[in-house]
N, C-alpha and C positions, 0 to 999 in steps of 0.2 A: 052141591059139595065142590070143593076146590079141585082144579086141575093141578097136578103136581109136576114140577119140572123134572127133567132127567137127573139133575143133581140131587133132588130129594128121593127119587125112586131108586137110585143106584148107589150102593155103598162105595165110598172112595177108599182105595188102598194105596199106601205109599210104596215106593220102590225100595229095594233093599238098602240103597244108598241113603234115601230119605229116612228110613227107619233107624239106620245106624247113627244118623247125625241129630236125632231129635232130642236126645237126653241132655239137658243142661247140667244136671247134677242128680246123683242118687238121693233118695230120701235120707234124712239124717240117721234114721234107724234101719236103713236098708229096705228092700222091697219085701213086704209081708207075704207069708205063704197064704194061699187061698183057703179061707175057712168060710163055709156057708152056714148061716144061722137062721133059725126060724124068725119070721117077721117080728119086729119089736116096735111098738107104737112110739117109743122114745126117739126113734129115728126122725120122725116128723118134728118133734120138739127140738132136736139138734139142728135141723134145717132152719127152723124159725129163729133160733138164737143166732146162728151164723148169718142168716139173711138180714136181720136187724142191724148187726154190726157192719156188714158190707154196705148196706144202703146208707147208714149213718156216715160212713167214711167216704163213700164215693159220691154221694149226693146225686146231682143230675147227670153225672157221667154214666151212671148205671141206667141203661135203657130197658133192661129186662133182667129178671132174676127168677129162676125156676128150679124147683126140686125135681130132679130127674133120676134115671137109673132105678135099680131094683128097690132101694130103700124108700122110694116115693110111691110104691104100689102096695097098699094094705093087703096083707095076707101072703105076700111073696117072700120066700126065703131069699137071703142075700148075703153077700159080704157086708159086714157092719161098717161100711164106708158110705157116707152121705155124698152123693154127687150133686153139684150145683152148676147150672148153666148161667153164666153172667154175660149179658150182651152189652157191648160198648160200641160207640160209633166206629172205632177202628182199633185194631190190636197191634199194628205195626210199630207205633211209637210207644214203646214200653215205658218210657220215662213219664208218661201221663197217668199210669195206673199201677205199675209194679211197686214203686216206693210206697204208695198208699196201702197196698195189700201187704207189703212187708211189715209195715207198722202194726198191722193186725196179727202178725205172726205167720203169715203165709210165705212159702218158699217156692220159687219157680223151679219146676222139675222138667217139664217138657215144653219145647218150642217147635211147633209144626206149621210153619207158614204155608206149606203146600196143602195142608188139610184145612182149607177155608180160614186160614189165619189163626188156628187154634193154639192156645197156651193152656197149660195145666199147672196149677199150684196146689200145694197141700198145706193144711193148717198145722199149728204147733203140735197138736195131739195126733196128727197124721190119720185122722178119721174123717176128714172132709177133703174131698177132691173138688177143686174149683176149676171149672172149664170156662175159659174166657174166649168169646167169639165176637167177631165184628157183626154189626147189624146186617141182616139178610143172609147169614150163613145157613145153608140148607140143613146142616146137622142139627140145628136147634129144632127145626120142624120135625126131623126124624125122631129125635128124642121125645118130643111131646106126643107124636103119633103113637109111638111104642108104649109110652107110659099110660096114655089114656086108654089104649086098646087093652092092655093087660089089667087095668083097673076094672074093666067091664066084661072081660071074657075069661071066665074061670078055667076053661079047658086049656087055653094057651098059657095062662098063668101057671097052671100045674105042669104043663109040658116044659115050660122054661125052667121052673124050679127043679124038676127032676133031672133035666139036662145039666143044670149047673152043679147039682150035687154029684152026679156021675162024673162030670169032667173034673171037679175038684179032687176026686179020688184018683182019676186015671191020668189027667194031663199035668205036666209040669207047670210051675208058676208062669213061665214065659209063654206057654202054649194055651193057657186057659182062655184068655180073651179071644184069641183067634179061633179057638175050637168052638166057641159059641156061635160063630157067624152063620153056620148052616141053619140052625134052628131060628135064629133071628131073621134071616132072609126068608124062611118059610112063613114066619108070622107076618112079615111085611107084605108078602104076596097076598095074604088074606086081608090085610088092612087096605091095600090099594084096590083089591077086587071089591071089597065092601063099599068103598067110596064110589066106584063106578056104578054099582048096583043102586046106590042111594041117589044117584043124580036124577 
C-alpha cells in the first residue's frame, strides 16, 4: 500500500485572511441552504453527462476527472450537488481553461491558490460544483480515499450520513462544511490506519 505524504495525511486550513479573499463572486442565485437528501442514483447520471461535456470541451487539457463527494457514494445521503474533481497541468493561468468552462455555462466562484491551487466553478443549474486542481494536488488523493472508503465501509457511511443530517439541522449554512471536519478527520484516521495494517 502507498505511503502518504504529510500533505495528504493532514487537512489544510486557510487563514482568516485567505478565507475572506477566496470568493470571486457569489453564485447567481445565492448560496443555497443545506438540504440533505436520500441517495439518488440519478446523481451518477448527472456526473456522466457533465463529465462528457467537460472532456469534449477540454480535450487533452483534462488530465483527470473524478466524481467525488457524497453524491459519488451509493447509499449515502447528501446535498444534491454533484462534486467533480478536474485535474489540469496547472491552475495558475486561468486564461487556459476558464473561458472554455464558461462556454459550458460554468461560473468561477472560488479562487484559493493557497489551497493547492484550487478553483471552484458552478454550472448553470448550480447543481454541479467543479473543483479544479493542478496535477499532483494532495486534495485529489484525499477525495478519492474518502470516497472509496465510504463506498466499502457501511458503518462510516452511516456515521457520516447521520452527522450531516444533524449538522444540517443545527449548524448555519456557513458552519456546515467546517462542522463536518471532526467526523471526516476521524474517518481519515481509520483510512490511514488500515493502509498501515495492509502493508
